[in-house]
C-alpha positions in Angstrom: 156.9 194.2 85.1 157.2 197.4 87.2 153.5 197.9 86.7 152.8 194.6 88.3 154.9 195.5 91.3 153.0 198.8 91.6 149.7 196.7 91.5 151.0 194.3 94.1 151.7 197.3 96.5 148.2 198.8 95.8 146.6 195.4 96.6 148.4 195.5 100.0 147.5 199.1 100.8 143.9 198.5 99.9 143.9 195.4 102.2 145.0 197.5 105.0 142.5 200.2 104.3 139.8 197.6 104.5 140.6 196.5 108.1 139.4 199.2 110.4 139.8 198.2 114.1 137.6 201.0 115.8 134.7 200.4 113.4 135.0 196.6 114.0 134.9 196.9 117.7 131.9 199.4 117.5 129.9 196.7 115.6 131.0 193.8 118.1 130.0 195.8 121.2 127.0 197.4 119.6 126.3 199.9 122.4 122.8 201.0 122.9 122.6 203.5 125.8 123.8 201.8 128.9 123.8 198.3 127.2 126.7 196.7 125.2 126.9 193.1 123.7 129.4 191.5 125.9 130.7 188.6 123.5 127.1 188.2 122.4 125.4 188.7 125.8 123.6 192.0 126.8 125.4 193.7 129.7 124.0 196.9 131.5 127.0 199.0 132.2 124.9 201.4 134.5 123.3 198.9 136.9 125.5 195.7 136.7 129.0 197.2 136.6 130.7 199.7 139.1 133.8 200.5 137.3 135.4 199.8 133.9 139.1 198.8 133.5 140.9 198.2 130.3 144.2 196.7 129.3 145.4 197.2 125.7 148.6 195.6 124.5 150.1 194.9 121.2 150.9 196.5 118.0 147.3 197.7 117.6 147.0 198.7 121.2 146.4 202.4 120.4 143.7 201.9 117.8 141.9 199.5 120.2 142.0 201.8 123.0 140.9 204.7 120.9 138.0 202.6 119.6 136.8 201.5 123.1 137.1 204.9 124.5 134.9 206.4 121.6 132.3 203.6 122.1 131.9 204.3 125.8 132.2 208.2 125.9 131.1 210.3 127.3 128.9 208.4 129.8 131.4 205.7 130.9 135.0 206.4 131.8 137.8 203.9 131.5 140.8 203.4 133.8 143.1 201.9 131.2 146.8 200.9 130.6 148.0 201.0 127.1 151.4 199.3 126.0 152.4 199.7 122.4 155.6 199.9 120.3 155.5 203.7 119.5 154.8 206.9 121.2 151.3 208.1 120.7 150.8 211.4 119.0 148.6 212.6 121.8 147.6 211.5 125.2 144.4 209.3 125.6 142.2 210.3 128.6 142.0 207.8 131.3 144.8 205.8 130.0 148.4 205.3 131.2 150.7 204.6 128.3 153.9 202.8 128.0 156.3 202.7 124.9 157.4 199.2 125.3 159.9 196.9 123.5 159.4 194.8 120.4 160.5 192.2 119.5 162.3 191.9 122.7 161.1 193.5 126.0 162.5 196.6 127.5 162.2 198.4 130.8 159.0 199.9 129.8 157.7 196.4 129.1 158.5 195.5 132.6 156.8 198.7 134.0 153.7 198.0 131.9 153.5 194.5 133.5 153.8 195.7 136.9 151.3 198.4 136.5 148.8 196.1 135.0 149.2 193.5 137.7 148.7 196.4 140.3 145.5 197.6 138.6 144.2 194.1 138.3 144.8 193.1 142.0 142.4 196.0 142.9 139.5 194.7 140.8 136.4 193.1 142.3 133.2 191.3 141.2 131.7 194.7 140.2 134.5 195.5 137.9 134.4 194.9 134.0 137.8 194.4 132.5 138.4 194.8 128.8 141.4 193.1 127.5 142.4 194.4 124.1 145.1 192.1 122.6 147.0 192.2 119.3 150.3 190.8 118.1 153.5 191.8 119.7 151.9 191.9 123.2 154.4 189.1 124.3 157.2 191.4 124.3 155.4 194.8 125.0 154.0 193.5 128.3 156.3 191.4 130.4 157.4 190.6 133.9 159.1 187.5 135.2 157.4 185.2 137.5 160.5 185.1 139.6 161.3 188.7 140.6 165.0 187.9 140.8 165.2 187.5 137.0 166.6 190.6 135.4 165.4 192.4 132.2 168.7 191.5 130.6 168.1 187.8 131.2 164.6 188.2 129.5 166.1 190.0 126.6 168.4 187.1 126.1 165.6 184.7 126.4 163.6 186.4 123.8 166.5 186.7 121.4 167.1 182.9 121.8 163.5 182.2 121.3 162.9 184.2 118.0 166.1 183.1 116.3 165.7 179.3 117.1 163.3 178.5 114.2 160.4 177.2 116.6 156.9 178.2 115.5 155.2 180.7 117.6 153.0 178.3 119.7 156.2 176.7 120.8 157.9 179.8 121.5 155.0 180.9 123.6 154.9 177.7 125.5 158.4 178.8 127.0 157.4 182.3 127.6 154.2 181.3 129.4 156.0 179.2 132.1 158.5 181.9 132.9 156.2 185.0 132.8 153.9 186.7 135.5 151.6 188.0 132.9 151.1 185.3 130.2 149.4 182.0 130.0 146.2 183.0 131.8 147.9 184.7 134.7 146.4 188.1 134.1 143.0 186.6 134.3 144.1 185.0 137.6 145.1 188.4 138.9 141.6 189.6 138.8 139.8 186.2 139.3 136.4 187.8 140.6 136.0 190.5 137.9 134.1 190.1 134.7 136.6 189.9 131.9 136.1 190.4 128.1 138.9 189.7 125.9 138.9 191.0 122.3 141.6 190.0 119.9 143.2 191.2 116.7 145.1 188.1 116.0 148.3 187.1 114.0 148.0 183.5 115.2 146.2 180.6 113.5 142.6 179.9 114.2 142.1 177.6 117.1 145.5 178.7 118.7 144.2 182.0 120.2 145.9 181.3 123.5 149.1 182.2 121.5 148.0 185.7 120.9 150.1 188.0 123.2 150.9 184.6 124.8 147.4 184.2 126.1 147.3 186.4 129.2 143.6 185.8 129.8 142.9 182.3 128.4 143.5 178.9 129.9 147.0 177.7 128.7 146.9 174.4 126.9 150.7 173.9 127.2 152.5 172.4 130.0 155.8 172.3 132.0 156.5 169.1 130.1 155.8 170.9 126.8 158.3 173.8 127.8 161.0 171.3 128.8 160.6 169.3 125.6 160.8 172.4 123.3 163.9 173.8 125.2 165.6 170.6 124.6 164.4 170.0 120.9 165.6 173.5 119.8 168.9 173.3 122.0 167.8 176.5 124.0 169.3 175.6 127.3 172.9 176.4 126.2 171.7 179.9 124.8 169.9 181.0 128.1 171.4 182.8 130.9 172.1 180.8 134.1 169.2 182.1 136.1 166.7 181.0 133.3 168.6 177.7 132.5 168.3 176.8 136.2 164.5 176.8 136.0 164.7 173.9 133.4 167.6 172.0 134.9 166.2 172.2 138.6 162.6 171.6 137.4 161.2 174.7 139.2 159.0 176.0 136.4 155.5 176.9 137.8 152.4 175.7 135.9 150.0 178.0 134.3 146.2 178.1 134.8 144.2 175.5 133.1 140.6 175.0 131.9 138.3 174.9 134.8 140.2 177.3 137.0 137.9 179.7 138.7 139.8 182.6 137.2 138.0 182.0 133.8 134.4 181.5 135.3 133.6 185.1 134.2 135.9 185.4 131.4 134.9 185.5 127.6 137.0 185.9 124.4 136.0 187.1 121.0 137.9 187.5 117.8 137.8 190.9 116.3 139.9 190.4 113.3 141.7 187.5 111.9 142.7 185.3 108.9 139.3 185.3 107.3 139.2 189.2 107.4 142.7 189.5 105.9 141.9 187.0 103.2 138.5 188.8 102.4 139.9 192.2 101.9 143.0 191.0 100.0 140.8 188.9 97.8 138.5 191.9 97.1 141.5 194.2 96.4 143.1 191.7 94.1 139.9 191.3 92.1 139.2 195.0 91.9 142.8 195.2 90.4 141.8 192.8 87.7 143.1 189.4 88.9 141.4 186.2 89.1 142.1 185.3 92.8 142.6 182.2 94.9 143.5 182.0 98.6 145.8 179.4 100.0 146.7 179.2 103.8 148.5 175.8 103.5 152.0 177.2 104.1 151.6 178.6 107.7 154.7 177.7 109.7 156.5 176.2 106.6 160.2 176.8 106.1 160.8 179.7 103.7 162.1 177.7 100.8 159.4 175.0 101.0 156.7 177.7 101.2 158.1 179.5 98.3 158.2 176.5 95.9 154.7 175.4 97.0 153.1 178.8 96.3 155.0 179.2 92.9 153.7 175.7 91.9 150.3 176.6 92.9 150.4 179.9 91.0 151.5 178.1 87.8 148.5 175.7 88.2 146.1 178.5 88.7 147.5 180.4 85.7 147.0 177.2 83.5 143.5 176.7 84.8 142.6 180.2 83.7 144.2 179.9 80.3 146.9 182.4 81.2 144.6 185.2 82.3 146.0 187.6 85.1 145.8 185.6 88.3 146.6 186.3 92.0 147.4 183.8 94.7 146.8 185.3 98.3 148.6 183.4 101.1 148.9 184.1 104.8 150.7 183.0 107.9 154.0 183.0 109.2 156.9 181.1 107.4 159.9 179.8 109.4 163.0 181.5 108.6 165.9 180.9 111.2 168.5 183.6 111.4 171.8 182.5 109.9 173.7 185.6 109.6 174.1 189.2 111.1 172.2 191.0 108.3 169.0 193.0 108.3 165.6 191.7 107.5 162.9 189.2 108.5 160.8 186.4 107.3 158.9 188.4 104.6 161.8 189.9 102.7 163.5 186.4 103.2 160.5 184.9 101.4 160.6 187.5 98.5 164.4 186.8 98.2 163.8 183.0 98.0 161.7 183.7 95.1 164.1 185.8 93.0 166.0 183.1 91.2 162.9 181.0 90.9 160.9 183.7 89.1 163.8 185.2 87.1 162.7 186.3 83.4 159.1 185.2 84.2 155.9 187.3 84.3 155.5 186.7 87.9 155.5 189.3 90.9 155.9 188.2 94.5 155.1 190.5 97.6 155.5 189.5 101.2 154.8 191.8 104.1 154.0 191.9 107.8 150.5 193.7 108.2 152.1 195.6 111.2 154.6 197.2 108.9 157.5 195.5 110.5 159.7 192.7 109.2 162.2 191.3 111.7 164.9 193.7 112.7 164.5 195.9 109.6 162.5 199.2 109.0 160.5 197.6 106.3 157.2 195.7 106.2 158.7 193.3 103.7 159.6 193.3 100.0 158.4 192.8 96.4 160.3 190.9 93.6 159.5 190.2 89.9 161.1 188.4 86.8 163.6 191.3 86.5 164.9 191.4 89.9 167.7 188.9 89.5 169.1 190.8 86.5 168.9 194.1 88.2 170.5 192.6 91.3 173.4 191.4 89.5 173.9 194.7 87.6 174.1 196.2 91.2 176.7 193.7 92.4 174.2 191.9 94.6 173.8 188.1 95.0 170.6 186.8 96.2 172.1 183.5 97.5 174.8 185.4 99.6 172.2 187.9 100.9 170.0 185.0 102.0 172.8 183.1 103.7 173.7 186.4 105.7 170.0 186.9 106.6 170.4 190.4 104.9 167.2 190.4 102.6 166.3 193.9 103.6 169.6 195.3 102.5 169.2 193.4 99.2 165.8 194.9 98.4 166.4 198.3 99.9 169.3 198.9 97.3 167.0 198.0 94.5 164.2 200.2 95.7 161.9 197.2 96.4 161.7 197.2 100.2 158.2 198.1 101.2 158.3 200.9 103.8 155.0 201.7 105.5 156.1 202.3 109.2 153.9 200.8 111.9 150.4 200.3 110.6 148.6 200.2 113.9 147.3 196.9 112.9 148.6 193.3 113.3 146.9 190.4 111.5 149.0 187.7 109.9 151.7 188.1 107.3 150.4 188.6 103.8 152.0 187.2 100.6 150.6 188.2 97.1 151.8 186.4 93.9 150.6 187.7 90.6 151.0 186.0 87.3 149.9 186.8 83.7 
């Protein structure tokens, strides 16, 4: 069974290796001399554009910024702002960098928000702005729409949102209506400029406005949605008074909608998303000797329900292939409300939810965040197999108790089965790999 855990880890690492952000960006832009492909349309940088500005935010901000700089160098220089979760190993010419907060904003998140708005306000109709977005941007770049709201209040807001159990699109509906940089407001800050947004997305297809809370896209959510979500998830009692008053006094400000002039010269293109993640994981699993099926049905499901569904699917696939080695690849974010004060996230919680279900069976389950971060832990996620329950009990660990205390990371770390990658510089969706033989 240990070999299966090793194989599951290798499938994950091979999947990450197959997703190359700079190379993908180079293909999309396809620069030939002065001309790039601007979301499918040729654009002459020498004759149509006076200056190039770039905003890169999220967990993949550094890779995106480096990729764009390489594509345009040396002829075209960038004035850029980069907001990521970790200090870069070296400065990037032309870019002002911020080491901002994730999963909740910090002072650098606010400084990045102010710097971005200041830069955008100076952009005119001969400016080309690249917005390079990846997951995590919602906290890494932040600024309240009401300047009287403090950082501490926004930290409390984000904590309430990420622990309430709501799906990401509903969390972001709240964020957009309180923020000066979300829900299309960055596009509005440079309404006359040409704006090209490229996304490395950790949100479902069709919900691109949830990526980094949609700073350059029309916002499909409304004030009424934000009010409903706050009530449904009992958020008002968890918010500081300054933010609670926005809901109680009905003083939220609506976000830009489709048809707003700010989007007249704005385009969006997906760089990497679910299909890319599935493709590379499928290729890696097949290369490891598994007949492989992909399943995206469990996105947004509660952990227990997702675990049960995928294990039933794995059994059915195994039967259909007469017991040959099979792999089930799933993506998306399961819902895992925090119920204790332990360490971990939704991926280690998913693996933990499978421990008793797969006990003494020839099944291996790996669940990871492709950004290398799982909740408040230092791990990307965890891996479990049919021997995990017996090993845990021998070590004095109770999976049910760890699950209740939201302490999945500690459980797997003590067994040597936490998956530690550090920040990967990428951020597609969560990845689950289930193996059976």
